[in-house]
TORTORDO-742702 format. One record per residue (C-alpha): residue in three letters; z, x, y. Coordinates in steps of 0.2 Angstrom, whole numbers, plus 2048, in hexadecimal, padded with zeros to 3 digits. Each point is the difference from the previous one (the first is absolute). Example, Ala and Ser with C-alpha at 12.3 -4.5 7.8 and 13.67 -1.06 7.14 Angstrom:
2
{ALA {827 83E 7EA}}
{SER {7FD 806 811}}
//
This chain:
76
{MET {83A 7CB 7A4}}
{SER {7F5 7F1 806}}
{GLU {810 7F8 807}}
{HIS {800 80D 80E}}
{PHE {7EE 7FA 806}}
{ALA {7FC 7F0 809}}
{TYR {7ED 801 7FE}}
{ASP {7FF 7F6 810}}
{LYS {7F4 80C 809}}
{ASP {7ED 7FB 803}}
{TRP {7F1 80B 803}}
{THR {802 7FD 813}}
{ASP {812 806 7FF}}
{ILE {7FB 810 7F7}}
{GLU {7F1 803 80C}}
{ASP {80B 7FD 80F}}
{MET {80D 80D 7F9}}
{LEU {7F1 80C 7FD}}
{HIS {7FB 7FE 812}}
{ARG {811 802 807}}
{ALA {803 810 7F5}}
{GLU {7EF 807 807}}
{ARG {805 7FD 812}}
{LYS {811 808 7FD}}
{GLN {7F8 80F 7F8}}
{HIS {7F4 802 80E}}
{HIS {80F 800 80C}}
{HIS {808 80E 7F7}}
{LEU {7F0 80A 800}}
{MET {7FE 7FE 812}}
{ALA {812 805 803}}
{LEU {7FD 810 7F6}}
{GLN {7F3 805 80E}}
{ASP {80E 800 80D}}
{LYS {803 812 805}}
{THR {811 7FC 807}}
{LEU {808 7FC 7EF}}
{ASN {80B 80C 7F8}}
{LYS {7FE 805 7EE}}
{LYS {80D 7F4 7F9}}
{GLN {7F8 7F1 809}}
{LYS {7EE 806 7FA}}
{LEU {807 801 7EE}}
{ALA {807 7EE 801}}
{HIS {7EF 7F9 806}}
{MET {7F8 80A 7F2}}
{LYS {80C 7F9 7F3}}
{ASN {7FD 7EF 806}}
{TYR {7ED 802 800}}
{LYS {800 807 7EE}}
{GLY {80B 7F2 7FA}}
{LEU {7F5 7F3 808}}
{GLU {7F1 808 7F7}}
{GLY {808 7FC 7F0}}
{VAL {803 7EE 806}}
{ILE {7EE 7FE 806}}
{ASN {7F9 807 7EF}}
{GLY {80B 7F4 7F6}}
{LEU {7FB 7F1 80B}}
{ARG {7ED 805 7FF}}
{TRP {802 801 7ED}}
{VAL {808 7EF 7FF}}
{LEU {7F2 7F8 80A}}
{GLY {7F3 808 7F5}}
{ASP {7F9 80E 80B}}
{LYS {7F2 807 7F5}}
{ASP {803 811 807}}
{MET {813 800 7FC}}
{THR {804 806 7EE}}
{ALA {811 7FF 7F8}}
{ARG {7FF 813 7FF}}
{THR {7FF 800 813}}
{VAL {80F 7F4 802}}
{LEU {80B 809 7F4}}
{GLY {7FB 811 805}}
{ALA {7FD 806 7EE}}
//
């Protein structure tokens, strides 16, 4: 399995990805406030928002966020 992983990311790369994911999630949250969107468009933004929530939780766990448990990340 390890041949599929480069292990070439440093902490700065991971933190940058976290910040990018948080900004993208915020974008989707703000888009949900748009009253002109139809149901399909709102659903797409909500799916992306929730998907990024998982990404953010996983990255926070990797970075050692003391408030982020494996249970939160895995949803178990």
